[in-house]
N, C-alpha and C positions, 0 to 999 in steps of 0.2 A: 495446374489447380483449382476448384472453383469454391469458392467460399459465400454462404449466407451471413450476414452480421445486421442485427438488431439493435437501436438505436432510439436513446431516449433523447428530450433536448434539454439543453440546461436551462436558465428561468429565464430566458429571454428570450421574441423569435428572432430568425435568422442563422441558428445553429448546422441547421440541417444541411442547407446548401455550403455553411464551412465543410463538414463532414467531408461532403464529396469531395470537394477540393485535394482535401488532406490525407483520403484515400489515394489520389491519384497522385498529389505528390511522394508518393512511399511508392510509387511502381505499378498498384493497380488499375486495373482496367474494371471500368464501371460495367455490367451486362447488364443491369436491369437496375430500377431504384422504384421502389412506394413509398413515397415520401408524404406525411399527414401530419402537414403545417398544424392545422387546429389542434389534431390532439396531440402535437409533438413527439411524434413518433415516427418510424419509419424502419422498412426494410431496405440493404442495398445488397446487389448481389454484384461480388468484385471476382476477379479472376488474374490469380498472380503466377508468374514462372517459378520465384522460390518463396514459399511459406515462408519460411523462416527469415528471410531477408525483409519481408515484410513486414514481419511481425514485428523485427526490434527497431524499423522506422518507426512504426505505428506507434508504438507503446511512447513513445516520444511527445504523442502527438496533446492536442485538447479532445480530438473527436472521440480516444482509447477510453477516454473514464467513463463516457456515455454509449458506449459499443458494449453488446453481450461476448466481444475478447476479454473483457477487463474481467480478473478473477476476483 
């Protein structure tokens, strides 16, 4: 399953790279990323085999709070 996630960065630079790492730690394969470090926003397309398992793990990361998956 492919999922597109939109991110905004916390108040200090460097978070976007951390978000990529946290996605991979949750068993997501990065398909594409379009990160604008100056604007502190980005879009990351991932592929996951088991979305429910991925989301359960991702909800426990710092990146989740700054993603479009956070409700």
